[in-house]
N, C-alpha and C positions, 0 to 999 in steps of 0.2 A: 504493499499499499504506500501511496505517496506520503501520507502523514507519518510514516516511520522515518523519514528524513529529518524531521524536526528533532531537536535535542529534548527528549522526554524521558521520564524515570520509570515508567511502569506500563504494564498492558492496560491497565485502567485508564490512563491518559490517551493511549492509542485508541481505546473504545470510544472515549470522549470526543476525540477528533473525527473519528469515522461517522459518529452520530451527526455532528455539525455538518460534514460534508455532505451526507446523505440528504439532509434537510435542504441544503442549498441546491443540490442537483435535481431533487424531485419537484422543485417549484418551476423549472424550466423558464426562468425569467432572464431578462437581459443583464441582470446583476451578475450572473455566473460568467457570462462572456467578458465583462468588464474586469472582474476582479481576478480572475485566474492569471492575469499578466503580472501580478504584484509579487514582490520578493516574499518568500514563504511566511515569514513572521507577519507581515502585514496582511498577506492574503487569508490567513487563517483567523486573524483577529477580525477582518472584514466578514469573513463567513460566519463568525460567531455573532456579530452584530445584526447581520442579515437574519440569522436563524432566530434569534430573539424576536426580531420584528415579525417573522413568519408565525412564530408560537403564539404571539399576542394576537396578531391578526386572524389566525385560525379560530382563536376563541370567539371572536365576535362574528365570525362567518359561520359559526356552528348553529345548530338547531336548538342549543340550550335557551332556557328563559332568560330575560335581561338580568335577572337577579343572579342566577347562576353564572353568567358572564362576568358579572362585576366580582363575585367571589373568586373566580379563577384569576381575574386581572389583579385583584388584591394580593393573591398568592404570589404573582410575578413581581408586584411592588415590593413585597417582603424579600423575595430573592434578590432584587437589586440591592436592598439594604444589606443582604448577606455578602454580595459582591464587593461592596465598598467597605465592609467590615473584613474583608478578605477571608470569609467563611462560606464560599459558594456550595451549593448542594445539588446543582443540576449539570448535566454534560456541557450545556452551552456556557453557563457562568464559570464552570471550572476551565474551560478552555480560555475565556477571556482573562480569567486570573492568571493564567500562565504567562501572559504578555502585558499584565496590568501595569507593571513598573515602567514599561517602555512609553506609555502614552498618558496623558493627562486628561482623562476622561471627566466628563461633567455628569455628575448624578442627576441633575436636573434634565439633561437631554433624555436620558433613559426614562425618567418620569414623565416627561413630555409626551413621549411615544405612547405610554400607557394611558395618559389623559386623553390623547386622540381616539385611542381605541374605545374609551368609555363614550365618546361621542357616538361611535358607531354601534354601541351594545344596546341601545334603546329599540323598542318595537317598531316604531316608525319614525323616521328622520327626515326633516326639512331644514336644510340650512337657511337661516332667517335673512341674512344680509351679507355684503362683501366682507365686513369686518369680522363676522364669524367664519366666513369661508376662508379668509387669510390667516385666521388663527389655528384653524383646522389644518392648513396647509404646513403651517409653522410646526405644529405638533407631530404630525404623521410623515412629514418629508424634510423639512429644513433642519429639524432636530437629528434626523438621520445623517443629514450632511454635515452638520457640525461634528458628530462623532467620526464620520468618515475622514473629514479634513484633519483631524487630530492625527489620525493614524497616517495620512499621506504626508504630515508634516508641512501643511500650507501655512504661509505667514498668518498670525492671528487676525490682523486687521482685514486682510482680504478673504479669509476663511469664513467669517461671520457673514460678510456681504454675499460671498458666492453661495454659501449654504441657503441663505434666504432666498435669493432670486432664482437660482437653479431648482430649489425645493418647490416653489411656487409653479415654475414652469412645467416641471415633471408631474406634480400632482394635478394640475388643471388639464394637461394632457391625458392623464389616467381618468380623470372625471369626464371628459369629453368622449373617451374611448368607451367607458362603461356605462354610459347613460342608462341604456336599456337593462343590462345586468343588474345594476344597482337598484333601478326601480322595482325589478322583480323581487328584491330583497327589502322593498319598503324603504329605500334610501334615495333621497333627492338632494344632490349637491348643488344644482343649480339654484343660487339664491332666491327665496321668495321675493324679495324686494326687486330683483332684476326681471323675474317673471312677470311681476305686476307691472313694472315699468313699461313692458311691451305687450301689456294686456293679453298674457297667455293665461287661458283657462283650459282646464284638461281634467280628465279622470285618469287617463294614462298618456303619458308623454309619447309613447310609441305610436299612438293613434293620431298624433297631430304633427307628425314630423315634417309635414309640408307647409305647416303654418308659418306665416311670415314672421310673426312675432317670436316663435320658438327660434327660427333661423337667425334672428338678430341677437337672441340671448346667447347662442352657441357662438356667434361671430364675436360678441364681446368677451367671452371667456377666451376664445382663441386669440384674439388680439392681445389680451393681457399676457397670455402664455408666451406669445412672440416677444412681446416687450421685455418679459424677464429672460427668455432664451437670449436675446440680444445683449442685455446687461451682463448676464453670466458668461456669455462668449468674450466680452470686453475684459472682464475680470480674469478669464483663464489667460488671456494674452499676456497678462502681466506675471504669471507664474512660470516655473519651470515646467515645460510640457512633459517631459519624461517622469516628472515627479507626480503629476496628476493625470497620467494616461487613462486610467479607469474613468475619471470625470469626463474626460473629452468623449470617450466611447458612449457613457450614458447619455450625455448631451445629443451626440449625433444620432443615436438610435431613437431617442424620444422625438427629436426634432423631425426626423425621417417619418415617424409615426404621425405626428401632426400634419405634415405635408400630404401624406396619404389620405388622411382624413378630410382635409380640405379638398383634395382631388375627388374623393368619393362623394362629397357634399356633407358637411358637418352635420346636417339635420337628418341624415339618412342613417339613424341609429339602429334599424333593423338589419343592416349589412355589416357584419363584423369586419374589422380592419386590424391586421396584425403586421408585425415586421418579421419576415422569414428568417429562418435559421442561417440560410446563405447570406442574407444581407447582413445580419449581425456578425457573422464571421468576416464578410467583406470590410465592414466598418472597423472591426477590431484589428484586422490586419493593416489597413491603411493607417490607423492611429499608431500602430506598433512602428510601422516603416517610416512614416513621414510625420509622425506627431500631429496629424490632421484628421 
């Protein structure tokens, strides 16, 4: 196993690493393509951060009641306390603990991710306005960026700004991609204030996808994503590109996804859009060879 190349002390640690690797691989996301290019210590630290995010996300996507979800999230909150006390009890946090002294993680960022998951744990979700949407983006995306940038070693001043703007861009792109899937789970992330602004009335968004108001709502969200992609790209240009190659890959994959949705028609939510494995590989290779 590749994990055996790390300096580890026991079969138990190998088992923990393999559990984390499996969690990342089974998700089949763009994250794996980006992070596999990192040096091994950074790679498995990032895999562990991602595995934590998947664990708490899986809780809120389960068929448990809202009360049961909150109980399970509270268990993870307690586990984060254990991690920062250096007494971890799960494979994910034990792997993080192996590399804990290498990075100055913020406990608040782990806690913010859990708070974002609490937003998703309710029976029925409707984001109220742009303020609530941007707070949600910060909790579920920018907080992950801040943790990641700590691992990448990005200058702190640039790191905070980059995490903010790239987090917003990535999460808004996710929201546009998953409108139908999220609605099937009783979650609407398009802000009510924005829907009201464009006089969008609906029982199901998927039934009004050709409504002009709905098109305008999607365009506003896409324009905001574009703006934040542009700011993030500018910030990346100030960094050592080889140091943040995974960030470049994530940005390129998600920007490609946004462009594909625009080509399809942002409002055509009944037609799924994905970035193919071949395109992800192409983007990864291009970023590796040309830092672009």
